[in-house]
C-alpha positions as a Markdown table, in Angstrom:
| # | Residue | x | y | z |
|---|---|---|---|---|
| 1 | Met | -35.2 | 10.9 | -4.4 |
| 2 | Ala | -31.9 | 9.1 | -4.7 |
| 3 | Thr | -30.2 | 12.5 | -6.3 |
| 4 | Gln | -31.6 | 14.5 | -3.4 |
| 5 | Arg | -29.7 | 12.5 | -1.1 |
| 6 | Met | -26.3 | 13.3 | -3.1 |
| 7 | Leu | -24.1 | 16.6 | -3.8 |
| 8 | Gln | -24.4 | 17.0 | 0.0 |
| 9 | Phe | -20.4 | 18.4 | -0.4 |
| 10 | Val | -21.5 | 22.2 | 0.1 |
| 11 | Thr | -23.2 | 21.3 | 3.6 |
| 12 | Lys | -21.4 | 18.8 | 4.6 |
| 13 | Ala | -17.8 | 18.6 | 5.6 |
| 14 | Arg | -15.2 | 15.6 | 4.6 |
| 15 | Gln | -14.9 | 13.6 | 7.4 |
| 16 | Met | -12.4 | 10.6 | 7.6 |
| 17 | Pro | -13.2 | 7.3 | 10.0 |
| 18 | Glu | -11.9 | 8.3 | 13.6 |
| 19 | Lys | -8.1 | 7.8 | 13.8 |
| 20 | Arg | -6.6 | 6.2 | 16.9 |
| 21 | Asp | -4.5 | 8.3 | 19.0 |
| 22 | Ala | -0.8 | 8.4 | 17.7 |
| 23 | Ala | 0.6 | 7.4 | 21.4 |
| 24 | Asp | -2.2 | 4.5 | 21.4 |
| 25 | Arg | -1.7 | 3.0 | 17.9 |
| 26 | Arg | 2.2 | 3.0 | 18.9 |
| 27 | Thr | 1.7 | 0.1 | 21.1 |
| 28 | Asp | 0.4 | -2.3 | 18.8 |
| 29 | Phe | -0.3 | -3.6 | 15.1 |
| 30 | Gly | -3.8 | -2.7 | 15.1 |
| 31 | Glu | -5.3 | -0.7 | 11.9 |
| 32 | Ile | -5.4 | 2.7 | 12.8 |
| 33 | Tyr | -8.5 | 4.1 | 11.3 |
| 34 | Arg | -11.7 | 3.1 | 13.1 |
| 35 | Glu | -14.7 | 2.1 | 10.9 |
| 36 | Tyr | -17.8 | 4.6 | 9.7 |
| 37 | Ala | -21.1 | 4.1 | 12.0 |
| 38 | Ser | -24.0 | 3.3 | 9.2 |
| 39 | Glu | -25.3 | 6.9 | 9.3 |
| 40 | Lys | -21.4 | 8.7 | 8.9 |
| 41 | Ala | -20.7 | 6.4 | 5.7 |
| 42 | Ala | -24.2 | 7.3 | 4.4 |
| 43 | Glu | -23.5 | 10.8 | 5.0 |
| 44 | Gln | -20.2 | 11.1 | 3.9 |
| 45 | Ala | -21.1 | 9.2 | 0.8 |
| 46 | Ser | -24.2 | 11.8 | 0.2 |
| 47 | Arg | -21.1 | 14.2 | -0.9 |
| 48 | Cys | -20.5 | 12.6 | -4.2 |
| 49 | Ser | -21.4 | 15.0 | -6.8 |
| 50 | Gln | -22.2 | 12.8 | -8.8 |
| 51 | Cys | -20.5 | 14.4 | -12.1 |
| 52 | Gly | -21.0 | 13.2 | -15.5 |
| 53 | Val | -17.4 | 12.8 | -16.1 |
| 54 | Pro | -16.5 | 10.4 | -13.1 |
| 55 | Tyr | -12.6 | 11.2 | -12.9 |
| 56 | Cys | -12.4 | 9.3 | -9.7 |
| 57 | Gln | -13.4 | 6.2 | -11.7 |
| 58 | Thr | -11.3 | 7.0 | -14.7 |
| 59 | His | -8.7 | 7.1 | -12.5 |
| 60 | Cys | -9.1 | 4.1 | -11.1 |
| 61 | Pro | -7.1 | 1.0 | -12.2 |
| 62 | Leu | -10.1 | -1.3 | -11.8 |
| 63 | His | -12.6 | 1.5 | -13.0 |
| 64 | Asn | -14.6 | 1.0 | -10.3 |
| 65 | Asn | -18.4 | 2.3 | -10.9 |
| 66 | Ile | -17.4 | 4.4 | -7.8 |
| 67 | Pro | -20.5 | 7.4 | -8.1 |
| 68 | Asp | -23.0 | 4.2 | -8.0 |
| 69 | Trp | -22.0 | 2.7 | -5.3 |
| 70 | Leu | -21.7 | 5.7 | -3.1 |
| 71 | Met | -25.1 | 6.6 | -4.2 |
| 72 | Leu | -26.3 | 3.1 | -2.9 |
| 73 | Thr | -24.4 | 3.6 | 0.1 |
| 74 | Ala | -26.3 | 7.0 | 0.9 |
| 75 | Ala | -29.4 | 5.3 | 0.1 |
| 76 | Gly | -28.6 | 2.7 | 2.3 |
| 77 | Arg | -28.8 | -0.3 | 0.1 |
| 78 | Leu | -25.2 | -1.1 | 1.3 |
| 79 | Glu | -25.9 | -5.1 | -0.2 |
| 80 | Glu | -26.4 | -3.4 | -3.6 |
| 81 | Ala | -23.5 | -1.3 | -3.1 |
| 82 | Tyr | -21.1 | -4.1 | -2.1 |
| 83 | Glu | -22.3 | -6.2 | -5.2 |
| 84 | Met | -21.4 | -3.5 | -7.4 |
| 85 | Ser | -18.2 | -3.0 | -5.7 |
| 86 | Gln | -17.3 | -6.8 | -5.7 |
| 87 | Ala | -18.0 | -6.8 | -9.8 |
| 88 | Thr | -14.9 | -4.7 | -10.9 |
| 89 | Asn | -13.0 | -4.9 | -7.7 |
| 90 | Thr | -12.0 | -8.9 | -6.4 |
| 91 | Phe | -10.7 | -7.4 | -3.4 |
| 92 | Pro | -12.4 | -4.4 | -2.1 |
| 93 | Glu | -12.0 | -4.3 | 1.8 |
| 94 | Ile | -8.3 | -4.9 | 0.8 |
| 95 | Cys | -7.8 | -1.6 | -1.8 |
| 96 | Gly | -10.1 | 0.5 | 0.6 |
| 97 | Arg | -7.4 | -0.1 | 3.1 |
| 98 | Ile | -4.1 | 0.1 | 0.9 |
| 99 | Cys | -4.6 | 2.0 | -2.1 |
| 100 | Pro | -2.9 | 5.5 | -2.4 |
| 101 | Gln | -6.2 | 7.4 | -2.6 |
| 102 | Asp | -4.8 | 10.5 | -2.3 |
| 103 | Arg | -3.1 | 10.0 | -6.0 |
| 104 | Leu | -5.6 | 7.9 | -7.4 |
| 105 | Cys | -9.8 | 8.1 | -6.9 |
| 106 | Glu | -10.0 | 10.7 | -4.1 |
| 107 | Gly | -6.6 | 12.8 | -5.8 |
| 108 | Asn | -8.8 | 13.4 | -8.8 |
| 109 | Cys | -12.3 | 13.6 | -7.1 |
| 110 | Val | -14.0 | 16.8 | -8.8 |
| 111 | Ile | -15.4 | 18.5 | -5.4 |
| 112 | Glu | -11.9 | 18.2 | -4.2 |
| 113 | Gln | -10.6 | 20.3 | -7.2 |
| 114 | Ser | -13.2 | 22.9 | -6.6 |
| 115 | Gly | -12.0 | 23.3 | -3.3 |
| 116 | His | -14.8 | 20.9 | -0.7 |
| 117 | Gly | -12.5 | 18.1 | 0.3 |
| 118 | Thr | -12.6 | 14.9 | -1.6 |
| 119 | Val | -15.5 | 12.5 | -1.1 |
| 120 | Thr | -13.6 | 9.6 | 1.4 |
| 121 | Ile | -13.7 | 7.1 | -1.0 |
| 122 | Gly | -11.9 | 4.5 | 0.0 |
| 123 | Ala | -13.2 | 4.5 | 3.8 |
| 124 | Val | -16.9 | 4.1 | 2.2 |
| 125 | Glu | -15.4 | 1.6 | 0.2 |
| 126 | Lys | -13.6 | -0.4 | 3.3 |
| 127 | Tyr | -16.8 | 0.2 | 5.4 |
| 128 | Ile | -19.1 | -1.3 | 2.4 |
| 129 | Thr | -17.2 | -4.5 | 2.1 |
| 130 | Asp | -16.6 | -5.1 | 5.9 |
| 131 | Thr | -20.2 | -4.7 | 6.1 |
| 132 | Ala | -20.9 | -7.6 | 3.8 |
| 133 | Trp | -18.5 | -10.0 | 5.5 |
| 134 | Glu | -20.3 | -9.3 | 8.7 |
| 135 | Lys | -24.0 | -9.5 | 7.5 |
| 136 | Gly | -22.8 | -12.6 | 5.4 |
| 137 | Trp | -22.9 | -11.3 | 1.7 |
| 138 | Val | -19.7 | -12.2 | 0.5 |
| 139 | Lys | -20.6 | -15.7 | -0.8 |
| 140 | Pro | -18.9 | -18.9 | -1.3 |
| 141 | Ile | -17.6 | -19.3 | -5.4 |
| 142 | Lys | -19.9 | -21.8 | -6.7 |
| 143 | Pro | -19.2 | -22.0 | -10.4 |
| 144 | Ala | -22.4 | -22.9 | -12.6 |
| 145 | Gln | -20.9 | -25.9 | -14.5 |
| 146 | Glu | -17.3 | -27.5 | -13.4 |
| 147 | Arg | -14.9 | -27.5 | -16.5 |
| 148 | Val | -12.1 | -30.0 | -17.1 |
| 149 | Glu | -9.5 | -27.4 | -18.0 |
| 150 | Thr | -6.4 | -26.6 | -15.4 |
| 151 | Val | -4.8 | -23.4 | -14.9 |
| 152 | Gly | -1.3 | -23.4 | -12.7 |
| 153 | Ile | -0.8 | -20.4 | -11.3 |
| 154 | Ile | 2.7 | -18.9 | -9.9 |
| 155 | Gly | 2.3 | -16.8 | -7.1 |
| 156 | Ala | -0.4 | -16.3 | -4.9 |
| 157 | Gly | -0.1 | -12.4 | -4.2 |
| 158 | Pro | -3.0 | -10.3 | -5.7 |
| 159 | Gly | -2.5 | -11.0 | -9.5 |
| 160 | Gly | -2.7 | -14.7 | -9.2 |
| 161 | Leu | -5.3 | -14.7 | -6.3 |
| 162 | Ala | -7.5 | -12.3 | -8.4 |
| 163 | Ala | -7.0 | -14.5 | -11.4 |
| 164 | Ala | -7.7 | -17.6 | -9.6 |
| 165 | Asp | -10.9 | -16.0 | -8.2 |
| 166 | Arg | -12.3 | -15.3 | -11.9 |
| 167 | Leu | -11.2 | -18.7 | -13.4 |
| 168 | Arg | -13.0 | -20.6 | -10.8 |
| 169 | Arg | -16.3 | -18.6 | -11.1 |
| 170 | Ala | -15.9 | -19.6 | -14.4 |
| 171 | Gly | -15.5 | -23.2 | -13.3 |
| 172 | Val | -11.7 | -24.1 | -14.8 |
| 173 | Gln | -9.3 | -25.9 | -12.0 |
| 174 | Val | -6.8 | -24.0 | -10.7 |
| 175 | Thr | -3.7 | -24.7 | -8.7 |
| 176 | Val | -1.8 | -22.1 | -7.1 |
| 177 | Tyr | 1.9 | -22.7 | -6.5 |
| 178 | Asp | 3.6 | -20.0 | -4.1 |
| 179 | Arg | 7.3 | -20.2 | -2.3 |
| 180 | Tyr | 5.7 | -18.9 | 1.2 |
| 181 | Asp | 3.6 | -21.3 | 3.7 |
| 182 | Arg | 0.8 | -18.7 | 3.4 |
| 183 | Ala | -0.8 | -17.2 | 0.6 |
| 184 | Gly | -1.2 | -13.7 | -0.2 |
| 185 | Gly | 2.1 | -12.9 | -1.1 |
| 186 | Leu | 3.3 | -9.2 | 0.1 |
| 187 | Met | -0.4 | -8.6 | 1.5 |
| 188 | Thr | 0.6 | -11.0 | 3.8 |
| 189 | Tyr | 4.2 | -10.8 | 4.9 |
| 190 | Gly | 5.1 | -7.4 | 3.1 |
| 191 | Ile | 2.5 | -4.9 | 4.4 |
| 192 | Pro | 2.3 | -4.4 | 8.4 |
| 193 | Gly | -1.1 | -5.2 | 10.2 |
| 194 | Phe | -1.8 | -1.4 | 10.8 |
| 195 | Lys | -2.5 | -1.1 | 7.1 |
| 196 | Leu | -4.2 | -4.4 | 6.5 |
| 197 | Glu | -4.8 | -6.5 | 9.5 |
| 198 | Lys | -4.0 | -10.3 | 8.3 |
| 199 | Pro | -7.5 | -11.9 | 8.9 |
| 200 | Val | -8.8 | -9.7 | 6.2 |
| 201 | Val | -6.4 | -11.4 | 3.4 |
| 202 | Met | -6.9 | -14.6 | 5.4 |
| 203 | Lys | -10.8 | -14.7 | 4.9 |
| 204 | Arg | -9.9 | -14.0 | 1.0 |
| 205 | Val | -7.4 | -16.9 | 0.9 |
| 206 | Glu | -10.5 | -19.3 | 2.8 |
| 207 | Gln | -13.0 | -18.1 | 0.4 |
| 208 | Leu | -10.9 | -19.4 | -2.7 |
| 209 | Glu | -10.0 | -22.6 | -0.7 |
| 210 | Ala | -13.6 | -23.4 | -0.3 |
| 211 | Gly | -14.6 | -22.4 | -3.6 |
| 212 | Gly | -11.9 | -25.0 | -5.1 |
| 213 | Val | -8.6 | -22.9 | -5.6 |
| 214 | Gln | -6.2 | -25.7 | -4.7 |
| 215 | Phe | -2.6 | -24.1 | -2.9 |
| 216 | Val | 0.6 | -25.8 | -3.3 |
| 217 | Leu | 2.5 | -23.7 | -0.4 |
| 218 | Asn | 6.3 | -23.9 | 0.5 |
| 219 | Cys | 7.1 | -24.4 | -3.4 |
| 220 | Thr | 9.4 | -22.4 | -4.9 |
| 221 | Val | 9.7 | -23.0 | -8.7 |
| 222 | Gly | 12.9 | -24.1 | -10.2 |
| 223 | Glu | 13.6 | -25.9 | -7.2 |
| 224 | Asp | 10.7 | -28.0 | -5.8 |
| 225 | Ile | 9.2 | -28.3 | -9.2 |
| 226 | Ser | 10.2 | -27.5 | -12.6 |
| 227 | Phe | 8.2 | -24.9 | -14.8 |
| 228 | Ala | 8.3 | -27.3 | -17.2 |
| 229 | Ala | 6.6 | -29.5 | -15.2 |
| 230 | Ile | 3.8 | -27.1 | -14.0 |
| 231 | Arg | 3.1 | -26.5 | -18.2 |
| 232 | Gly | 2.9 | -29.9 | -18.6 |
| 233 | Gln | 0.2 | -30.6 | -15.7 |
| 234 | His | -2.0 | -27.5 | -16.9 |
| 235 | Asp | -3.9 | -26.2 | -20.2 |
| 236 | Ala | -2.5 | -23.1 | -19.1 |
| 237 | Val | -0.5 | -21.0 | -16.7 |
| 238 | Leu | -0.1 | -17.6 | -15.1 |
| 239 | Ile | 2.9 | -16.0 | -13.9 |
| 240 | Ala | 2.4 | -13.8 | -10.9 |
| 241 | Thr | 5.5 | -14.0 | -8.8 |
| 242 | Gly | 5.6 | -10.4 | -8.3 |
| 243 | Val | 9.3 | -8.9 | -7.8 |
| 244 | Tyr | 11.6 | -9.7 | -4.6 |
| 245 | Lys | 14.9 | -9.2 | -5.5 |
| 246 | Ser | 16.1 | -6.2 | -3.3 |
| 247 | Arg | 17.5 | -3.3 | -4.9 |
| 248 | Asp | 21.1 | -2.9 | -2.9 |
| 249 | Leu | 23.3 | 0.1 | -1.9 |
| 250 | Glu | 27.1 | 0.8 | -2.5 |
| 251 | Gly | 29.7 | 2.4 | -0.6 |
| 252 | Ala | 31.9 | 1.5 | 2.3 |
| 253 | Gly | 30.7 | -1.0 | 4.9 |
| 254 | Val | 27.6 | -2.3 | 3.2 |
| 255 | Asp | 28.2 | -5.8 | 4.2 |
| 256 | Leu | 28.2 | -4.7 | 7.9 |
| 257 | Pro | 25.9 | -6.9 | 10.4 |
| 258 | Gly | 22.8 | -4.9 | 11.0 |
| 259 | Ile | 22.4 | -3.3 | 7.5 |
| 260 | Glu | 19.0 | -5.4 | 6.2 |
| 261 | Arg | 16.5 | -5.6 | 3.4 |
| 262 | Ala | 13.2 | -4.3 | 3.9 |
| 263 | Leu | 11.5 | -7.3 | 3.0 |
| 264 | Asp | 13.4 | -9.5 | 5.6 |
| 265 | Tyr | 12.6 | -6.9 | 8.1 |
| 266 | Leu | 8.9 | -6.6 | 7.3 |
| 267 | Thr | 8.4 | -10.8 | 6.9 |
| 268 | Ala | 9.9 | -11.2 | 10.2 |
| 269 | Ser | 7.7 | -8.6 | 11.8 |
| 270 | Asn | 4.6 | -10.4 | 9.9 |
| 271 | Arg | 5.3 | -13.7 | 10.8 |
| 272 | Lys | 6.0 | -12.8 | 14.6 |
| 273 | Ser | 2.3 | -11.1 | 14.2 |
| 274 | Phe | 1.0 | -14.5 | 12.8 |
| 275 | Gly | 2.8 | -16.4 | 16.4 |
| 276 | Asp | 5.3 | -18.0 | 14.3 |
| 277 | Asp | 8.8 | -19.0 | 15.6 |
| 278 | Val | 11.3 | -16.4 | 13.9 |
| 279 | Pro | 14.7 | -16.5 | 15.6 |
| 280 | Glu | 15.9 | -14.0 | 13.8 |
| 281 | Tyr | 13.3 | -11.6 | 15.4 |
| 282 | Asp | 14.1 | -13.3 | 18.4 |
| 283 | Ser | 17.8 | -12.7 | 18.5 |
| 284 | Gly | 17.2 | -8.9 | 17.9 |
| 285 | Ala | 18.7 | -9.3 | 14.2 |
| 286 | Leu | 15.1 | -8.4 | 12.6 |
| 287 | Asn | 14.0 | -6.5 | 15.5 |
| 288 | Ala | 14.1 | -2.6 | 16.2 |
| 289 | Ala | 13.3 | -2.7 | 20.1 |
| 290 | Gly | 15.9 | 0.0 | 21.7 |
| 291 | Lys | 17.6 | 0.5 | 18.6 |
| 292 | Arg | 18.4 | 3.7 | 16.6 |
| 293 | Val | 16.9 | 3.1 | 13.2 |
| 294 | Val | 17.6 | 4.5 | 9.8 |
| 295 | Val | 15.2 | 3.8 | 7.1 |
| 296 | Ile | 16.9 | 4.5 | 3.4 |
| 297 | Gly | 14.0 | 5.0 | 0.6 |
| 298 | Gly | 11.0 | 7.1 | 0.2 |
| 299 | Gly | 8.4 | 5.0 | -1.2 |
| 300 | Asp | 6.2 | 3.1 | 0.7 |
| 301 | Thr | 7.8 | 0.4 | 1.8 |
| 302 | Ala | 10.3 | 3.0 | 3.5 |
| 303 | Met | 7.1 | 4.1 | 5.2 |
| 304 | Asp | 5.9 | 0.6 | 6.5 |
| 305 | Cys | 9.6 | 0.1 | 8.0 |
| 306 | Val | 9.3 | 3.2 | 9.6 |
| 307 | Arg | 6.3 | 2.6 | 11.2 |
| 308 | Thr | 6.8 | -0.9 | 12.0 |
| 309 | Ala | 10.0 | 0.2 | 14.1 |
| 310 | Ile | 8.4 | 2.5 | 15.9 |
| 311 | Arg | 5.8 | -0.2 | 16.9 |
| 312 | Gln | 8.7 | -2.1 | 18.2 |
| 313 | Gly | 10.1 | 0.2 | 20.7 |
| 314 | Ala | 13.1 | 1.7 | 18.7 |
| 315 | Glu | 14.8 | 4.4 | 20.5 |
| 316 | Ser | 14.7 | 6.7 | 17.5 |
| 317 | Val | 13.6 | 6.2 | 13.7 |
| 318 | Lys | 15.0 | 8.4 | 10.9 |
| 319 | Cys | 13.9 | 8.3 | 7.3 |
| 320 | Leu | 16.5 | 9.5 | 4.7 |
| 321 | Tyr | 15.5 | 10.5 | 1.4 |
| 322 | Arg | 17.4 | 12.0 | -1.5 |
| 323 | Arg | 14.5 | 14.6 | -2.5 |
| 324 | Asp | 12.6 | 16.2 | -0.6 |
| 325 | Arg | 8.9 | 16.2 | 0.5 |
| 326 | Glu | 6.7 | 17.2 | -2.5 |
| 327 | Asn | 9.0 | 14.8 | -4.6 |
| 328 | Met | 8.9 | 11.6 | -2.5 |
| 329 | Pro | 6.9 | 8.8 | -4.5 |
| 330 | Gly | 5.3 | 7.4 | -1.3 |
| 331 | Ser | 1.7 | 8.3 | -0.2 |
| 332 | Gln | 1.6 | 11.6 | 1.4 |
| 333 | Arg | -1.0 | 10.2 | 3.7 |
| 334 | Glu | 1.4 | 7.7 | 5.2 |
| 335 | Val | 3.9 | 10.6 | 6.0 |
| 336 | Gln | 1.9 | 12.1 | 8.0 |
| 337 | Asn | 1.0 | 9.0 | 10.2 |
| 338 | Ala | 4.5 | 8.6 | 10.3 |
| 339 | Glu | 5.6 | 12.1 | 11.6 |
| 340 | Glu | 2.5 | 11.7 | 14.2 |
| 341 | Glu | 4.0 | 8.3 | 15.4 |
| 342 | Gly | 7.2 | 9.8 | 15.9 |
| 343 | Val | 9.1 | 9.5 | 12.7 |
| 344 | Glu | 11.7 | 11.9 | 12.1 |
| 345 | Phe | 12.3 | 12.5 | 8.2 |
| 346 | Val | 15.8 | 13.4 | 6.7 |
| 347 | Trp | 14.5 | 15.2 | 3.5 |
| 348 | Gln | 17.7 | 15.6 | 0.4 |
| 349 | Ala | 19.9 | 13.1 | 2.2 |
| 350 | Ala | 21.7 | 10.0 | 0.8 |
| 351 | Pro | 24.0 | 7.2 | 2.1 |
| 352 | Ala | 27.8 | 7.3 | 1.0 |
| 353 | Gly | 28.9 | 4.6 | 3.0 |
| 354 | Phe | 28.5 | 3.2 | 6.6 |
| 355 | Val | 30.8 | 3.0 | 9.8 |
| 356 | Gly | 30.8 | 0.4 | 12.2 |
| 357 | Asp | 33.9 | -2.5 | 13.3 |
| 358 | Val | 31.8 | -5.6 | 14.4 |
| 359 | Ala | 28.5 | -3.9 | 13.3 |
| 360 | Val | 26.6 | -0.9 | 11.9 |
| 361 | Thr | 27.1 | 2.2 | 14.3 |
| 362 | Gly | 26.3 | 4.9 | 11.6 |
| 363 | Val | 25.4 | 6.2 | 8.0 |
| 364 | Gln | 27.7 | 8.5 | 6.7 |
| 365 | Val | 25.2 | 11.2 | 5.2 |
| 366 | Gln | 25.7 | 13.3 | 1.8 |
| 367 | Arg | 23.6 | 16.3 | 1.8 |
| 368 | Met | 21.8 | 16.9 | -1.3 |
| 369 | Arg | 20.1 | 19.5 | -3.4 |
| 370 | Leu | 17.5 | 19.4 | -6.2 |
| 371 | Gly | 19.5 | 20.3 | -10.0 |
| 372 | Pro | 17.3 | 20.3 | -13.4 |
| 373 | Pro | 14.7 | 17.8 | -14.2 |
| 374 | Asp | 15.8 | 13.9 | -15.2 |
| 375 | Ala | 14.6 | 12.0 | -18.0 |
| 376 | Thr | 11.2 | 11.6 | -16.3 |
| 377 | Gly | 10.7 | 15.0 | -15.4 |
| 378 | Arg | 11.4 | 14.7 | -11.7 |
| 379 | Arg | 14.6 | 17.1 | -10.7 |
| 380 | Ala | 17.6 | 14.9 | -10.3 |
| 381 | Pro | 19.3 | 14.9 | -6.8 |
| 382 | Glu | 22.9 | 16.6 | -6.9 |
| 383 | Val | 25.4 | 16.0 | -4.1 |
| 384 | Ile | 26.6 | 19.1 | -1.8 |
| 385 | Glu | 30.3 | 19.0 | -1.3 |
| 386 | Gly | 31.6 | 19.2 | 2.2 |
| 387 | Ala | 28.2 | 18.6 | 3.9 |
| 388 | Asp | 28.8 | 15.0 | 4.6 |
| 389 | Tyr | 28.0 | 13.9 | 8.5 |
| 390 | Ile | 27.4 | 10.5 | 10.2 |
| 391 | Glu | 24.2 | 9.3 | 11.1 |
| 392 | Glu | 24.2 | 7.4 | 14.4 |
| 393 | Ala | 22.6 | 4.0 | 13.8 |
| 394 | Asp | 22.3 | 0.5 | 15.2 |
| 395 | Leu | 20.2 | -0.8 | 12.6 |
| 396 | Val | 19.9 | 0.0 | 8.9 |
| 397 | Ile | 17.0 | -0.7 | 6.7 |
| 398 | Lys | 17.3 | -0.7 | 2.9 |
| 399 | Ala | 14.2 | 0.1 | 1.4 |
| 400 | Leu | 15.2 | 1.3 | -2.2 |
| 401 | Gly | 12.6 | -0.8 | -4.1 |
| 402 | Phe | 12.2 | -4.3 | -6.0 |
| 403 | Glu | 13.8 | -5.6 | -8.9 |
| 404 | Pro | 12.7 | -9.0 | -11.3 |
| 405 | Glu | 14.2 | -12.1 | -10.6 |
| 406 | Ala | 16.1 | -13.6 | -13.4 |
| 407 | Leu | 13.4 | -16.3 | -14.2 |
| 408 | Pro | 14.5 | -17.7 | -17.6 |
| 409 | Lys | 17.4 | -18.8 | -15.6 |
| 410 | Leu | 16.1 | -19.9 | -12.3 |
| 411 | Trp | 13.2 | -21.7 | -14.6 |
| 412 | Asp | 15.5 | -23.0 | -17.1 |
| 413 | Glu | 13.3 | -21.6 | -19.8 |
| 414 | Pro | 15.5 | -19.6 | -22.1 |
| 415 | Glu | 12.4 | -19.0 | -24.4 |
| 416 | Leu | 10.4 | -17.1 | -21.8 |
| 417 | Ser | 11.1 | -13.5 | -23.1 |
| 418 | Val | 12.2 | -10.7 | -20.9 |
| 419 | Thr | 12.5 | -6.6 | -21.2 |
| 420 | Arg | 15.9 | -4.8 | -20.8 |
| 421 | Trp | 14.6 | -4.6 | -17.0 |
| 422 | Gly | 14.5 | -8.3 | -16.3 |
| 423 | Thr | 10.6 | -8.3 | -16.5 |
| 424 | Ile | 8.7 | -11.2 | -18.2 |
| 425 | Arg | 7.7 | -9.2 | -21.9 |
| 426 | Ala | 3.4 | -9.4 | -22.0 |
| 427 | Glu | 1.1 | -8.7 | -24.6 |
| 428 | Tyr | -0.9 | -5.5 | -23.3 |
| 429 | Gly | -4.4 | -6.4 | -22.6 |
| 430 | Thr | -4.4 | -10.0 | -22.7 |
| 431 | His | -0.8 | -10.9 | -20.8 |
| 432 | Ala | -0.1 | -13.3 | -23.0 |
| 433 | Thr | 3.6 | -14.0 | -23.4 |
| 434 | Lys | 5.5 | -15.4 | -26.2 |
| 435 | Leu | 5.1 | -19.0 | -24.9 |
| 436 | Pro | 1.9 | -20.4 | -25.9 |
| 437 | Gly | -0.6 | -21.1 | -23.1 |
| 438 | Val | 1.5 | -18.9 | -21.0 |
| 439 | Tyr | 0.3 | -15.6 | -19.3 |
| 440 | Ala | 2.1 | -12.9 | -16.9 |
| 441 | Val | 0.6 | -10.2 | -14.6 |
| 442 | Gly | 1.2 | -7.9 | -11.7 |
| 443 | Asp | 4.9 | -6.5 | -10.7 |
| 444 | Ile | 6.9 | -9.2 | -12.5 |
| 445 | Val | 5.5 | -7.5 | -15.7 |
| 446 | Arg | 5.1 | -4.1 | -14.3 |
| 447 | Gly | 8.0 | -3.4 | -12.2 |
| 448 | Ala | 7.0 | -2.7 | -8.3 |
| 449 | Ser | 3.7 | -1.4 | -8.2 |
| 450 | Leu | 0.6 | -1.3 | -6.5 |
| 451 | Val | -2.1 | -4.0 | -5.4 |
| 452 | Val | -4.7 | -2.3 | -7.5 |
| 453 | Trp | -2.8 | -2.7 | -10.6 |
| 454 | Ala | -2.2 | -6.2 | -9.9 |
| 455 | Ile | -5.5 | -7.0 | -9.5 |
| 456 | Arg | -6.4 | -5.5 | -12.7 |
| 457 | Asp | -3.9 | -7.3 | -14.6 |
| 458 | Gly | -4.8 | -10.6 | -12.7 |
| 459 | Arg | -8.7 | -9.9 | -13.7 |
| 460 | Glu | -7.6 | -9.4 | -17.4 |
| 461 | Ala | -5.8 | -12.4 | -17.9 |
| 462 | Ala | -8.0 | -14.5 | -16.6 |
| 463 | Asp | -10.6 | -13.3 | -19.4 |
| 464 | Ala | -7.8 | -13.9 | -22.0 |
| 465 | Met | -7.0 | -17.2 | -20.4 |
| 466 | Leu | -10.8 | -18.2 | -20.8 |
| 467 | Glu | -10.8 | -17.3 | -24.4 |
| 468 | Tyr | -7.6 | -19.4 | -25.2 |
| 469 | Leu | -9.1 | -22.3 | -23.2 |
| 470 | Ala | -12.2 | -22.2 | -25.3 |
| 471 | Gln | -10.2 | -22.4 | -28.6 |
| 472 | Pro | -10.3 | -25.9 | -30.3 |
| 473 | Val | -8.2 | -28.5 | -28.4 |
| 474 | Ala | -5.9 | -29.0 | -31.3 |
| 475 | Val | -5.1 | -25.1 | -31.1 |
| 476 | Ala | -4.9 | -24.7 | -27.2 |
| 477 | Ala | -2.4 | -28.0 | -27.6 |
| 478 | Gln | 0.1 | -26.5 | -29.3 |
């Protein structure tokens, strides 16, 4: 009977949850997709072909058992679907909202490749877990037995929180240190509410706190507490700081007021959504209201910035990217959403400098064309000589990506080995560093990447740390 409910992709068309009208969603920071009704979730889940080699699963960093929880959803067995989803993913309701499914699971769906339109995996995943929260199926963490070992986690982003969850379920005593006043990392302060409403993140943080995870917030390692002190207080340490150093621009006028970093801009907006006092926002420095805004970059952070500026009431919003639409790193779904909301994309354009006296008034734009492929296989952009022009702007936001901070220097730990890119050198699979009992996960190892990869890293590292903590005391103390 279960299989008869599936393979409905021939008779049932792909249908995403209803998307709020662009004119409506421009006015607030609420999520833009509405929730599935239970019948619609079951219908869309039933489109899964239950293929023998599930490419959706193999292309998911967490290797979620997608075909099985789709089948359970189609059968109306939602609590079981949630349990199966939660078994491999610490935060399925977050991944269902912000994973670039068009590049991962859905982008590799077999029925998509056969022309029938992919299964709406992300929307169903979100529906399953939102229902689980509503019905009370998400249970508090209650270890079967408490252990005496302690782990210190530096960074309360997705990698650190995923590890904290897994370690607490095993009974380990966990303390998480973070520089911000709220846990969640970029999920809290970097990703806007229209993609990930903040109560969704805060519920998971509260679940961890209720389960015994200790949070030490407003704590910058290297200033408020030393890395050596954290190592001395815990049997093992996990570094999950993420990467927060913004890549910069070169050229005339780069220091003009009105040229801001993407993270500063997004953090100010997200703090405002919490009701915090944000002087930089109130003064207009980090507020796009009434301004001509130019965002430089083509990744998901740039998409977050342009769509935030629209909601703040910008006069106009333009996004400059040096390659074309097909070669941009950000999600195509996000580009479409931004265009619907009124963002203008200027493809094959890059900044050469900035103009203005007291503050920025414009960007000197170089027109580009795509030349031969570079070392990564992407076609390298080339400047078209004599095609420069000035793009008027009152606010310029730099969304060029992030680089790691120099942690060995900041933490006075020269033995912490890093790569030539400044990321921490960690062993594949275990995530162990050269320092005994010290592990590292997420963007600080990979470079700027996806939340789902950080979750996978955190879960893997937690398992490796449990093995390390289980070693004889004499070995673990080395």
